[in-house]
C-alpha positions in Angstrom: -26.9 16.8 -27.3 -23.9 14.7 -27.7 -22.5 15.7 -24.3 -25.9 15.0 -22.6 -26.1 11.5 -24.2 -22.4 10.7 -23.2 -23.1 12.1 -19.6 -26.2 9.9 -19.3 -24.3 6.9 -20.6 -21.4 7.3 -18.1 -23.8 7.9 -15.2 -25.7 4.8 -16.1 -22.4 2.7 -16.1 -21.2 4.0 -12.8 -21.3 1.7 -9.8 -24.0 1.8 -7.2 -23.5 1.3 -3.4 -23.3 -2.5 -3.0 -24.3 -2.4 0.7 -26.5 0.0 2.7 -28.1 0.2 6.0 -26.8 -0.8 9.4 -23.3 -1.9 9.4 -23.7 -4.0 12.6 -25.4 -6.9 10.7 -23.6 -9.5 12.6 -22.6 -9.9 16.2 -19.0 -8.8 17.0 -16.6 -9.7 19.6 -14.9 -6.4 19.5 -17.4 -3.6 18.7 -15.3 -0.4 19.5 -12.1 1.2 18.4 -9.5 2.0 20.9 -10.8 5.6 21.1 -14.3 4.5 21.9 -15.7 3.0 25.1 -13.1 0.2 25.3 -11.6 -1.2 28.4 -8.3 -2.5 29.5 -7.7 -5.6 31.5 -5.0 -6.0 34.2 -2.4 -6.9 31.6 -3.1 -3.6 29.8 -4.7 -5.1 26.7 -7.3 -3.0 25.1 -10.5 -4.9 24.9 -13.6 -3.8 22.8 -16.7 -2.9 24.7 -19.0 -5.8 23.5 -16.9 -8.7 24.9 -19.4 -10.3 27.3 -16.7 -11.0 29.9 -13.7 -8.7 29.5 -11.6 -10.6 32.0 -12.2 -13.9 30.2 -8.9 -13.8 28.4 -7.0 -11.7 31.0 -4.9 -14.7 32.2 -5.5 -17.0 29.2 -2.5 -19.1 28.3 -1.8 -18.9 24.5 -2.8 -21.9 22.5 -0.3 -20.9 19.8 2.2 -18.1 19.3 3.2 -16.5 16.0 5.8 -13.7 15.7 6.1 -11.7 12.5 5.2 -8.5 10.6 1.7 -7.1 10.7 0.3 -4.2 8.6 -3.1 -2.5 8.6 -5.8 -1.8 6.2 -8.3 1.0 6.2 -10.4 3.0 3.7 -10.0 0.9 0.6 -12.0 -1.9 2.3 -14.2 0.1 4.7 -17.9 -0.8 4.3 -17.2 -4.1 2.4 -18.0 -7.5 3.8 -15.1 -9.5 5.3 -14.6 -13.2 4.8 -16.8 -13.8 7.8 -19.7 -11.8 6.4 -19.4 -9.0 8.9 -19.2 -5.5 7.3 -15.6 -4.2 7.8 -15.4 -0.9 9.8 -11.9 0.4 9.7 -12.3 2.2 13.0 -13.2 -0.9 15.0 -10.8 -3.3 16.4 -10.5 -6.6 14.2 -7.9 -8.3 12.0 -7.4 -10.5 9.1 -5.3 -13.7 9.1 -4.6 -15.9 6.1 -4.9 -19.2 7.9 -6.4 -19.2 11.4 -10.1 -20.0 11.7 -12.5 -17.0 11.5 -13.8 -16.1 14.9 -10.4 -16.9 16.5 -9.6 -14.6 19.5 -6.0 -13.4 19.6 -3.8 -11.0 21.6 -1.6 -9.0 19.3 1.3 -7.3 21.0 3.4 -4.6 19.1 7.0 -5.6 20.0 8.4 -2.1 19.6 6.3 -0.7 22.5 4.7 -3.7 24.2 1.1 -2.3 23.7 -1.4 -5.0 23.0 -5.0 -5.6 21.9 -7.4 -8.5 22.1 -9.4 -8.9 18.9 -11.3 -11.3 16.7 -10.0 -12.7 13.3 -12.8 -11.9 10.9 -11.2 -11.8 7.5 -8.6 -13.4 5.1 -5.5 -11.5 4.4 -2.7 -10.5 3.9 -1.5 -12.4 0.8 2.1 -11.6 1.3 4.7 -14.0 2.4 6.4 -11.4 4.6 3.2 -10.5 6.7 1.4 -12.6 9.3 -1.7 -10.5 9.7 -3.6 -7.4 8.6 -5.0 -5.2 11.3 -8.0 -2.7 11.2 -7.1 0.9 11.5 -8.7 0.9 15.0 -6.4 -2.0 16.0 -3.4 -0.2 14.5 -4.2 2.9 16.4 -4.6 0.9 19.7 -1.1 -0.6 19.0 0.4 2.9 18.2 1.6 1.7 14.7 -0.3 3.9 12.3 2.7 6.2 11.4 5.1 3.3 10.9 2.4 1.3 8.9 4.0 -2.1 9.5 5.4 -3.5 12.8 6.7 -6.7 14.2 4.2 -8.2 16.5 3.5 -11.2 18.7 0.2 -13.0 17.9 -1.2 -15.2 20.7 -4.2 -17.4 20.0 -6.4 -17.3 23.2 -9.5 -19.1 21.7 -9.9 -21.0 18.5 -12.8 -19.9 16.2 -15.5 -22.2 14.9 -14.5 -21.5 11.4 -12.4 -23.7 9.0 -8.6 -23.6 9.5 -6.7 -23.3 6.2 -3.5 -25.4 5.9 -0.4 -23.2 5.9 1.0 -23.5 2.4 3.5 -21.6 0.4 1.9 -18.2 -0.6 0.8 -18.7 -4.2 0.8 -14.9 -4.8 
């Protein structure tokens, strides 16, 4: 009887799924991972299938360039909402940046192999002073950096997002 009561108590205290239903609750700039129906432009950038005009950023001059170390995040956050409200799908191409406005379109180039991907900033991270951005698993695959885990990258802002830009401050963490 005690075991039955304890089991019921623990089951009642377990967490329930926070979000259910269709993960595509908001429009995306990049809706596909590198292995899906993505395209490449003439520069070799991998571009998600849902960009309205894939050549729009082909010859875009960068508005800002940042070089630093990127990492990627995957299953721990899969299915959770991002800072922009979009549900994170680790297999799609997206990224998190601590300061740039949400919705910013960037070209990220792996400086070890020169592979690049164009993606949207839709989340806030990393909170480490030695990293400039976190990539989704799909973006990390496109850049061929999954095994290494972290990689020196060049981040080129191609179009500023409509979101609020956060002042670059010393990392409080």
